[in-house]
ZAKE-12853 format. One line per 8 residues: number of its first residue (from 1); for each residue x, y, z of C-alpha. Coordinates in Angstrom, 2 decimals. Example, Ala and Ser with C-alpha at 12.3 -4.5 7.8 and 13.67 -1.06 7.14 Angstrom:
BEGIN
1 = 12.30 -4.50 7.80 | 13.67 -1.06 7.14
END
This chain:
BEGIN
1 = 25.94 64.62 28.24 | 23.79 63.10 25.49 | 25.34 60.26 23.51 | 25.05 60.42 19.72 | 22.53 58.06 18.19 | 23.80 55.49 15.73 | 22.10 53.56 13.01 | 22.13 49.87 13.97
9 = 24.41 49.25 10.97 | 26.89 52.05 11.77 | 29.67 49.86 13.07 | 29.21 47.04 10.56 | 31.72 46.80 7.75 | 33.19 44.14 5.53 | 36.03 43.84 8.06 | 34.02 43.87 11.29
17 = 31.23 41.65 9.99 | 27.46 41.97 9.92 | 25.05 41.13 12.72 | 22.62 38.31 12.02 | 18.98 38.37 13.05 | 18.15 36.07 15.96 | 15.02 33.95 15.84 | 13.31 31.85 18.47
25 = 12.62 29.16 15.89 | 14.57 27.32 13.21 | 14.68 29.14 9.88 | 15.80 28.34 6.37 | 17.86 30.45 4.02 | 17.72 31.10 0.30 | 20.79 32.49 -1.49 | 20.53 34.12 -4.87
33 = 22.61 36.17 -7.25 | 22.04 38.78 -9.93 | 24.33 40.97 -12.03 | 24.07 44.72 -12.48 | 24.95 46.65 -15.61 | 28.60 47.65 -15.58 | 28.00 51.39 -15.18 | 29.27 53.13 -12.02
41 = 26.51 55.78 -12.16 | 23.78 53.16 -12.46 | 25.30 51.11 -9.63 | 25.46 54.21 -7.41 | 21.80 54.94 -8.14 | 20.82 51.30 -7.54 | 22.49 51.46 -4.13 | 20.73 54.74 -3.36
49 = 17.34 53.28 -4.36 | 17.86 50.50 -1.81 | 18.67 52.90 1.04 | 16.27 53.22 3.98 | 15.20 56.63 2.73 | 14.55 55.69 -0.91 | 13.29 52.09 -0.99 | 9.57 52.03 -1.71
57 = 7.60 51.27 1.44 | 5.13 49.09 -0.52 | 7.99 46.83 -1.57 | 9.23 46.34 1.98 | 5.66 45.72 3.17 | 5.11 43.15 0.42 | 8.30 41.29 1.26 | 7.18 41.01 4.86
65 = 3.58 40.20 3.90 | 4.59 37.06 1.99 | 6.47 35.73 5.02 | 10.08 36.75 4.46 | 11.69 37.30 7.86 | 14.95 38.85 6.68 | 16.50 39.89 3.39 | 20.02 41.16 2.80
73 = 21.71 42.13 -0.45 | 25.49 42.30 -0.73 | 27.44 43.79 -3.62 | 30.88 43.23 -5.12 | 31.48 45.17 -8.31 | 28.49 44.34 -10.50 | 27.56 41.11 -8.68 | 24.73 41.07 -6.16
81 = 24.25 38.31 -3.58 | 20.94 38.11 -1.71 | 20.19 36.14 1.44 | 16.55 35.53 2.34 | 15.56 33.95 5.66 | 12.13 32.43 6.22 | 10.25 30.07 8.50 | 10.65 26.35 7.78
89 = 7.14 26.09 6.32 | 7.73 28.92 3.81 | 7.08 27.96 0.18 | 9.29 29.95 -2.21 | 7.16 29.55 -5.34 | 3.88 30.38 -3.61 | 5.36 33.43 -1.88 | 6.92 34.78 -5.08
97 = 3.71 34.28 -7.04 | 1.86 36.26 -4.37 | 4.57 38.93 -4.18 | 4.24 39.55 -7.93 | 0.57 40.53 -7.43 | 1.12 43.05 -4.64 | 0.89 46.85 -5.13 | 3.72 48.46 -7.06
105 = 5.76 45.25 -7.17 | 5.90 44.98 -10.97 | 6.50 48.72 -11.24 | 9.50 48.29 -8.89 | 10.80 45.30 -10.86 | 10.51 47.21 -14.15 | 12.34 50.18 -12.64 | 15.08 47.97 -11.19
113 = 15.60 46.33 -14.59 | 17.21 49.61 -15.71 | 20.11 48.75 -13.41 | 20.11 44.96 -13.72 | 21.21 42.65 -16.52 | 17.62 41.51 -17.03 | 14.72 42.18 -19.33 | 11.90 44.57 -18.38
121 = 8.64 42.91 -17.40 | 10.08 39.93 -15.53 | 9.36 39.21 -11.88 | 11.87 39.16 -9.06 | 11.71 35.35 -9.07 | 12.74 35.32 -12.74 | 15.63 37.75 -12.26 | 17.38 36.35 -9.22
129 = 19.17 33.03 -9.76 | 19.26 30.53 -6.92 | 22.69 29.46 -5.75 | 23.64 25.97 -4.68 | 25.39 25.54 -1.35 | 28.60 23.65 -2.04 | 30.20 23.84 1.42 | 28.80 23.87 4.93
137 = 31.22 23.94 7.85 | 28.59 22.49 10.19 | 28.53 19.27 8.16 | 32.29 18.67 8.46
END
């Protein structure tokens, strides 16, 4: 009997938790936030545009090309929270400047601005606001 195939995210939920990528090296993490327009139809379309089937392949390739190892976006209502993991020698400003020059990147950012509380024509680095870590269990 053939077992059904499952997407690697099938069993992950807000209650069961989300698997974390394992690396064979230390990494650093960037945490950012952004707000969406308060429109259920726009939010549904924004979610759809970030699905595996609909996200532009050039955007994913560009993210990887600049050295981002992992990127996750979480949503609660209209609030987005993004986690980016990189190598320790990753330079955020340099990578984002390069990302902004890659194929279709600005087109993607302009399109996403329809859904986001941002202005058209700004880069990803200008839209997403960095968050400050205020608690770390490891340090206590």
